[in-house]
C-alpha positions in Angstrom: 131.0 144.8 103.0 129.4 142.5 105.6 130.7 139.1 107.2 129.0 135.8 107.3 129.4 133.9 110.4 130.3 130.2 109.5 130.4 127.3 111.9 132.3 124.1 111.1 132.4 121.6 114.0 133.7 123.3 116.9 135.3 126.0 115.2 133.7 129.4 114.0 135.1 132.0 111.7 133.8 135.0 109.9 133.9 135.2 106.0 133.8 138.5 104.2 130.9 138.9 101.7 130.2 141.7 99.3 126.7 142.9 98.8 125.3 145.2 96.3 124.5 148.4 97.6 121.0 148.9 98.7 120.3 145.1 98.5 117.4 143.5 100.6 119.9 141.8 102.6 122.0 144.8 103.3 118.7 146.6 104.3 117.6 143.8 106.8 121.1 143.9 108.5 121.6 147.9 108.3 119.9 148.9 111.5 122.5 148.5 113.8 123.2 145.2 113.2 126.6 143.7 114.4 129.1 142.7 112.0 129.1 139.3 113.0 126.0 137.4 112.8 125.0 133.8 113.2 124.3 132.1 110.0 120.5 131.8 110.8 120.2 135.7 111.1 120.4 137.8 108.2 121.7 135.2 106.0 122.2 136.3 102.3 119.6 135.7 99.8 122.0 134.6 97.2 124.0 131.5 97.0 127.5 131.4 98.4 130.0 128.7 97.8 131.0 127.5 101.3 132.7 124.4 100.3 136.2 126.1 100.3 135.4 128.0 103.7 134.6 124.8 105.4 137.8 123.1 104.1 139.9 126.0 105.3 138.2 125.7 108.6 138.8 122.1 109.2 142.3 122.5 108.1 142.5 125.4 110.8 141.1 123.0 113.4 143.6 120.3 112.6 146.6 122.8 112.6 145.2 124.6 115.7 147.2 122.5 118.2 150.3 122.1 116.3 153.7 121.8 118.1 156.5 121.7 115.4 159.1 121.2 117.8 157.6 118.3 119.5 156.8 116.7 116.1 160.4 116.9 115.3 161.5 115.1 118.5 158.9 112.5 118.1 159.7 112.0 114.3 163.4 111.4 115.6 162.5 109.1 118.2 160.1 107.1 116.1 162.8 106.9 113.3 165.7 105.8 115.8 163.3 103.2 117.3 163.5 101.2 113.9 167.3 101.3 113.8 169.3 98.7 115.8 172.6 100.1 114.9 171.6 103.8 115.1 172.0 106.5 112.8 174.3 109.4 111.9 172.9 112.8 111.9 173.2 113.2 108.2 171.3 110.1 107.9 168.4 111.4 110.1 168.3 114.6 108.2 167.9 112.7 105.0 165.3 110.2 106.0 163.1 112.9 107.7 163.7 115.5 105.1 164.5 118.1 107.6 166.8 121.0 107.7 170.2 119.9 109.2 170.3 122.8 111.9 167.0 121.9 113.4 167.7 118.3 113.6 171.1 119.2 115.3 169.5 121.2 117.8 166.8 118.7 118.6 169.1 115.8 118.9 171.1 117.8 121.4 168.1 118.1 123.4 167.3 114.4 123.2 170.7 113.6 124.1 170.8 115.9 127.1 167.2 114.5 128.3 168.8 110.8 128.0 166.1 109.8 125.4 168.9 109.4 122.7 172.5 108.4 123.2 175.6 109.5 121.2 178.1 106.9 120.3 181.8 107.2 121.6 182.7 108.5 118.2 180.1 111.1 118.4 179.0 110.1 114.8 175.9 107.8 115.5 172.5 108.3 117.5 170.5 105.6 119.1 167.6 105.2 121.5 168.3 104.6 125.2 165.7 102.5 127.3 164.2 105.8 129.0 161.0 105.4 127.2 160.8 101.8 127.9 161.5 102.6 131.7 159.0 105.5 131.7 156.4 103.0 130.2 156.8 100.4 133.2 156.3 103.3 135.6 152.5 103.0 134.7 151.1 101.9 138.3 149.0 99.0 136.6 151.8 97.6 134.5 154.3 98.2 137.2 152.0 96.2 139.7 151.7 93.4 137.1 155.2 93.0 136.5 155.9 93.1 140.3 153.4 90.2 140.6 154.8 88.3 137.8 158.4 88.1 139.2 158.1 85.7 141.9 155.9 83.5 139.9 158.3 83.6 137.0 161.2 82.9 139.3 159.6 80.0 140.8 158.7 78.6 137.6 162.4 78.9 136.1 163.8 77.2 139.2 161.4 74.3 138.9 161.5 74.0 135.1 165.2 74.6 134.9 164.4 76.7 132.0 164.1 80.5 131.2 160.9 82.3 130.9 159.5 85.5 129.5 156.1 87.3 129.7 154.8 89.3 126.8 152.2 91.8 125.9 150.6 93.1 122.8 152.1 96.2 121.5 151.5 97.9 118.4 151.4 94.9 116.0 153.6 92.6 117.8 154.6 91.1 121.3 156.6 93.3 123.7 158.8 91.3 126.4 158.1 93.1 129.7 159.5 90.5 132.2 162.2 87.8 131.9 163.9 85.4 134.3 166.8 83.1 133.4 167.0 79.5 134.2 169.2 78.3 137.3 171.7 76.4 135.5 175.2 77.6 133.9 173.7 78.1 130.3 170.4 78.3 128.9 168.4 80.2 126.1 166.7 83.4 127.1 164.9 86.4 125.4 166.1 89.8 126.1 164.0 92.2 128.4 162.3 94.8 125.7 162.6 92.6 122.9 159.7 92.7 120.3 158.7 89.2 118.9 156.7 88.5 115.8 152.8 88.4 116.3 152.5 85.8 113.6 155.3 83.3 113.7 156.1 82.8 117.4 154.3 80.6 120.2 153.6 84.0 122.2 152.0 85.6 119.3 149.7 82.5 118.4 148.4 82.4 122.1 147.8 86.2 122.2 146.0 86.0 118.9 144.0 82.7 119.8 142.4 84.2 122.8 140.8 87.6 121.6 137.6 88.6 120.0 137.3 88.4 116.4 137.4 92.0 115.8 140.2 92.6 118.3 142.3 89.7 116.4 141.6 91.4 113.2 142.8 94.9 114.5 146.1 93.2 115.9 146.8 91.6 112.7 146.2 94.8 110.8 148.5 96.7 113.0 151.2 94.1 112.6 154.6 94.8 111.2 157.2 92.2 110.2 160.1 91.7 112.4 163.6 90.8 111.4 163.9 87.5 110.3 159.9 86.7 110.3 158.7 83.5 108.4 155.9 84.3 106.2 152.6 82.5 107.2 149.7 81.9 105.4 146.3 83.4 106.4 144.6 79.9 106.4 147.9 78.3 108.2 147.4 80.9 110.9 143.6 80.0 111.4 144.5 76.4 111.6 147.0 77.1 114.4 144.8 79.4 116.2 142.1 77.0 116.5 144.5 74.4 117.7 145.7 76.8 120.6 142.1 77.4 121.5 141.3 73.9 121.8 144.5 72.9 123.4 144.5 76.1 125.7 148.3 76.5 124.9 150.9 76.5 122.2 153.9 73.9 122.3 155.7 73.7 118.9 159.3 73.7 117.5 160.6 77.2 117.2 160.7 79.0 114.0 163.6 81.0 115.1 166.3 78.3 116.1 166.8 74.6 116.0 166.6 72.5 119.1 164.1 74.9 121.0 160.6 74.2 121.7 158.5 77.1 122.4 155.8 76.5 125.0 153.3 79.2 125.8 150.3 79.6 127.9 147.9 82.6 128.0 147.6 85.0 131.1 143.8 86.0 131.1 142.2 89.1 131.5 139.0 89.3 133.7 136.8 88.8 130.4 139.0 85.6 129.5 140.9 87.4 126.7 144.8 87.0 126.7 146.3 89.9 128.6 149.7 88.6 128.4 151.6 85.3 127.2 154.2 83.6 129.3 156.4 81.5 127.5 159.5 78.9 128.2 161.9 78.5 125.2 162.4 74.8 126.3 165.9 73.3 125.5 166.3 69.6 126.2 169.4 68.4 128.3 171.2 65.5 126.6 174.1 65.1 129.3 173.9 63.2 132.7 171.6 65.6 134.5 168.0 64.7 134.7 165.9 67.9 133.8 162.1 68.2 133.7 160.5 67.1 130.5 158.7 69.3 128.2 155.5 67.7 129.5 156.3 68.6 133.0 157.5 72.2 132.2 154.1 72.7 130.4 152.2 71.8 133.4 154.3 74.2 135.5 154.0 76.8 132.9 150.2 76.4 133.1 150.1 76.7 136.6 152.1 80.0 136.7 150.1 81.5 134.2 146.9 80.6 135.9 148.2 82.0 138.9 148.8 85.3 137.1 145.7 85.4 135.6 143.4 88.1 136.8 139.8 87.9 138.3 137.5 90.9 138.1 138.4 91.8 141.7 142.3 91.5 141.2 144.2 94.5 142.7 145.8 95.5 139.4 142.8 94.3 137.1 141.9 98.0 136.4 
């Protein structure tokens, strides 16, 4: 028996080949030849089906770096990220199709490391904000948020409205910074909220100021959020064209009556939208004279322009 040395990608493997005694191939390789030879040396003169061999090698390459325990932990985290009320252990086992004991052990480790929290009754598990906190420890993002805070604080004070800053994240808009207005009441969006890419002012502005290829990728990655209003493709196209023409989005909210979503782009050095700053404007009807929506739009444009990046900005990288 001799072996054929087969290469597939960066992986090499030897395959056993039976040759007839006294064959020409055997005689050529018999004079002290090593058992494993490159495919270009002493290649067999008869046809050898390598399709299955190559497939096996590709599978080996794919599985080469598997970490089953890590996969289980990530499966649990990704599942819980979609569950606002959390899940019981039995529900997690059923949804993941895993063994109860391995899910139990992994859940206990995730609780111990504070990625997952157990309810007071001990029967439900939900994600903590640890992953969100870790994401915000990235130096460029942390510096970006630190730079945004005083600008947003000043905007909220002058506009007498709340404001929030969102970035694109996996098909939707993630709120990474938020500031309440100075009054005793107001409407604000929670930090860490995921807003729809398609039926919000923030999403429309984010999509409007992208390249065609980037916009197509974002829309393809989009997944509907709870309560999202369906939007026809042609209707979205009309909205995005209007946003590009006007440089902002100011429209009645699709999520709540009496609210006007005013959104402006925060530009990256290439003039694409790096982030979107939004004020959910609520008009006062009492005796207090608050800034008008037009005044708030002007303040918001100035704030977004101040935060926008130039090529030599300290956190543009």
